[in-house]
C-alpha positions in Angstrom: -71.9 -148.8 39.0 -74.6 -146.4 40.5 -76.6 -146.7 43.5 -79.5 -145.0 41.7 -79.5 -147.6 38.7 -77.9 -150.8 40.1 -77.4 -154.1 38.2 -80.4 -156.0 38.5 -81.5 -160.0 37.6 -85.1 -160.9 38.5 -87.2 -163.6 37.5 -90.5 -165.4 38.3 -93.8 -165.3 37.0 -94.1 -163.0 34.4 -97.4 -161.4 33.1 -98.8 -162.5 29.9 -101.1 -159.6 29.5 -98.2 -156.9 30.5 -94.7 -158.2 28.7 -92.1 -157.0 30.9 -93.6 -157.3 34.0 -92.9 -159.3 36.6 -96.1 -160.0 38.5 -94.2 -162.4 41.4 -90.6 -162.4 41.9 -88.9 -165.9 43.3 -85.0 -164.6 42.6 -83.7 -161.1 43.0 -80.0 -160.4 42.9 -79.0 -156.3 43.1 -75.6 -155.0 43.6 -74.9 -151.6 44.8 -71.6 -150.0 45.7 -70.8 -149.7 49.4 -68.2 -147.5 50.3 -65.3 -145.7 48.3 -62.8 -148.5 48.7 -64.6 -150.5 45.8 -66.7 -153.0 48.5 -69.8 -154.0 47.0 -73.4 -154.7 48.7 -75.0 -157.8 47.3 -78.5 -158.1 48.1 -80.4 -161.7 47.3 -84.1 -162.1 47.2 -85.5 -165.6 47.1 -89.3 -166.7 47.3 -91.4 -169.9 46.6 -93.8 -169.5 44.0 -97.4 -169.4 45.2 -99.7 -170.6 42.0 -103.1 -170.2 44.3 -103.2 -166.8 45.7 -100.8 -163.8 45.5 -101.2 -163.5 49.1 -97.5 -162.7 50.3 -98.4 -164.3 53.8 -98.7 -167.7 52.0 -95.3 -167.2 49.9 -92.1 -168.3 52.2 -89.1 -165.8 51.3 -85.6 -164.6 52.4 -83.1 -162.2 52.0 -79.2 -162.2 52.2 -77.1 -159.1 52.3 -73.3 -159.5 52.0 -70.0 -157.4 51.2 -67.7 -158.4 48.2 -64.9 -156.9 46.4 -65.1 -156.6 42.4 -62.5 -159.5 41.7 -65.2 -161.7 43.6 -67.9 -160.5 41.4 -65.8 -161.0 38.0 -65.1 -164.6 39.2 -68.7 -165.3 40.0 -69.9 -163.8 36.1 -67.1 -166.2 34.8 -68.5 -169.3 36.9 -72.2 -168.3 35.8 -71.6 -167.9 32.4 -69.9 -171.8 32.5 -73.2 -172.6 34.0 -75.3 -171.5 31.7 -73.1 -173.4 29.1 -73.8 -176.8 30.9 -69.6 -176.2 31.5 -70.1 -175.8 35.5 -72.7 -177.4 38.1 -72.8 -174.3 40.0 -71.7 -170.4 40.6 -70.8 -169.2 44.0 -70.6 -165.6 44.8 -68.3 -165.1 48.0 -65.3 -162.5 49.0 -63.7 -161.2 52.3 -65.3 -159.2 54.7 -63.7 -156.4 55.9 -65.1 -155.7 59.4 -62.4 -153.2 60.1 -63.3 -151.0 57.6 -67.3 -151.0 57.8 -67.7 -148.1 59.9 -65.1 -146.1 58.5 -66.9 -145.1 55.0 
């Protein structure tokens, strides 16, 4: 995992004229290394769809940023796969936040 090319999941309205181009993003999840201790920074962006206008002022959105460990990410990946297979209803990414380590590295 690198900071210059982090893992990314995104979805929304994809362009029909330019395949592979996202015209309006509704979900984006990016995971980056946070420190030398192996803590990861997760950023999740969600937005409502706006079919009548691409004006961002009319689109509702929220961003969440939080820290996780690799083992929490592995568990989330396993649960997400089960959701996609219809064997589980939800996948939750959570983990401890080490406040005493945040300012050290």
